[in-house]
N, C-alpha and C positions, 0 to 999 in steps of 0.2 A: 197705501199709507202716504201721508203728507206731513207737512210741518205746521205746527200750531204756534203762532206768534203771541208773545206776551210783552207788549210795549211798555217802556218806562220813559217818563218825561225827562228831557234834557234840562240841566241847569243852564243859566245864561252863559256860562263859560264853556259849554259844550260837553261837560262831563255828565255822567249818570251818578246820582247819589248812591253810594254803596248801600245805604239802608233801603233804598227803593229796589235795588237789585236783589238784596236779601229777601225782601218781602215778595218779590216776583217769582222766586224759586218755588215751584210747586211742591206740596207735601207728597209723600209716598202714598198716594191714594188712587185706587183704580178708576175713580171718577174723573181724574185729571190726567192730562198728558205729562210724561216725564220731562223734567227740565234737563237739557243736555248741553246747551250752548249759550254763551253770552257774547253779544256783538257790540263793539264800540266803533265809532267813526272818527278818524283823525286825518285831516282836519274835519271839524263838524260843520256841515253845510248850512243848515237852517239857522244856526246860531251865529252865522257870519264868518265862516272859515276859521273858527277858533282852534288853536293848537292845544291838544291835551297835554298837561304837564307830565313829565316822565315819572314823577313821584306818584301821580294818580294812576298811571298805567300799571306801575308795579303793584299798587294796591289792588287793582282789579285782577291782575295775574295771580296774586296770592289768594284772593277770595276764590277764584276758580279752582286753583290747585287744592285748596283745603276741602272743597266740596265735589271734587272729581268732575268738574265741568270743563268743557272745551271753550276756548276763547278765539273768536275771529275778529280781526281788525279790518274794517272797511277802510282801506287806505287809498281810495280813489285819488285823494290829494295828499298822500303821504309824503311825496316829494316836496310839496309846499311846507308841510310841517317840519321836515328835516332842514330845509333852508332857513326857515324862520327861527327855529330853535337852536340850530347849529349841532344837532344830534343826528348821527347817521341813521338812515332808514332801518338798517338791520338791528340797531339798538332799540329803536322805537317799537319794533315788532318782535323783539327777542323772545318774550314769554308767550307769544301767541301760537296757537296750533295751526292757524292759517291766516293768510293776509292777501288782500287784493290790491293791485295798483293800476290805476288808469293811465294809459299812454296818450290819450287824446284830450285830456283836460289841460292842466297847466303845461304839460310837456309838449303838447301841440301836434302829436301824430294824427293822421287822418282817422284812425280807428284802432281799437284794440285795448285789452287789459291783460294783466298778468295775475295768475293765481298761484301762490306759493304755499308750500307745506311739506310735510314729510313725504318720502318716496311712496309709502303705502297710501297716503292721502291722495296724492296726485294720480296714482294708478287708478284709484276708485273714482276720482273726479273725471278722468278721461273716459272711463266706462259709462258714467252717467251722462256725460256730454254726448257720447255716441248714441246712447239710447234715446236721448231727447232730440236728436237730429241736429246737433250742433257742430258736427264735423265739417271741416273745410278742406278744399283741395287747392293746390297751387297757391298757398297762402304766404309763400316766401316774400313776395313784394310787400305785403302788409307787415310781416315781421321785420323786414329791412327798415321800413320807416320807423317802427318802434325802437329798433336798436339805435338808429340815428338820433331819435329824441332822447333816449337815455344817455347817449354819449355827448350830446351837444347842447341840450336845452336845460339841463339840471341847474347849473349855476346862474343861468339867465333869469330864473324865477324870481330872484331878488328884485329885478326891475319891475315885475308885476306888483310886488308888495309895496315898493316905493310909490308906484303910480296909484295904487289903491289908497294909500295914506294921503296922497295929495288930493285925490278925489274926495275922501271923507272930510278932510279939513276944508276944502273949497266949498262944499255944499253945506257945511255946518253953519255958515254965516247967513244962509238964505232964509228969509222969513217963511215959516210954514214947514221947514225941514227940521226934523229931530234926529240927531245922531251923536254918538260918543266916539270920536275918532280913536280913542285909546283902546277900544274893543276890536279894532280892525287889525288882526294879527297877520293876515296873508293877503289874498287877492280878491276876497269877496267883501262887498260893501252893501250892507242893508241900511236903509233909512226909512223913517216913518214920516208920513205927512200928517200934520196936526189938523185939528178941527178948523183952525183958522186959515188953512192953506187954500189957495185959489182953486186948485184941482184935487180930485181924489187920485189914488194910485193908478187905477185902470186908465183914466183919461190922460194922466201925465205920460204914462208909458206909450199910449197910442200916439199922442202928439209928438213925443220925442222921436218915435220911429217915422211917422209920416211927414212931419214938418222939418225935423232936424237930422234925420238919418242916424239917430243914436238908438241902439238896440239894448234895452234893459227889460226886466220882467217885473210883473206885479204879483204879490203873494196874497193868497186868500185869507191868511190869518191876520186880519187887521189891515191897516192902510199902508202896507210896507212895499218898498221897491227894492229890487235886488240888481246890483251891477257887479260884473266880474271883469277884472283886467286880465289880459292875456298877451301872448307874443305879437298879436296884431294891433295892440293898442299902444300908442306912443304918449309921451308927456303932453304933446300938443293936442292929441285927441282928448286927453283928460281935461285940459283947459277948455276945450270946445264944449265938452259935456257939461262942465260946471256953468259956463255962460248960457248954455241952452236951457238947463234946468232953471237958472235964475230968470231968464227971459220969459219962460212959460208961467212961472209962479208969481212974477211981479206984475 
């Protein structure tokens, strides 16, 4: 037995349209797999680190409760969502049956994630982890780094958000770059290269890395570039990145 995925397109703000979720729920028909789980991501990565509104999260929670569906929150960057919105993480995930939190993204630990849920859920998850060969030995040193990240790096995430805003505003004035800085909620910056741009996304990314030492990524869905600020990126690094993009595109 496995899991059958039924994907729903994101809206530009990172949400899933409730009508789309409703239409994706399978009928009680033996020809189709049963719908049992809805998953949302906060912040939403490919939409540019958008923070899901609390009112929307509550709406999804109610939808799932009314239909006896479980809700999982992919909270890889939930700490960023919490800092940006001013809402505690436990409140953002209050109505979910399970939630994951990455310790190695914004929080900066070397490796690791947390999976949270009911005692029964975690007991079952540990059994599945063991059956899939995911058990680890002497993992205390990894856990120690994760605890340090939780205790010391949370409030610092605001610096990443400020740097991302500075990056978005800085590159918005460069000819050939298309970006709306108002859509940058946290630490992820997506920008599109227009048809008039001197380089395409793939070439720009390669040149930024090889010639300028700036590491960003190109996305296959259109001519988009993705940049992420983190604890290793300073305000000076952001200014250098802006000038590097400008130099390569002008």
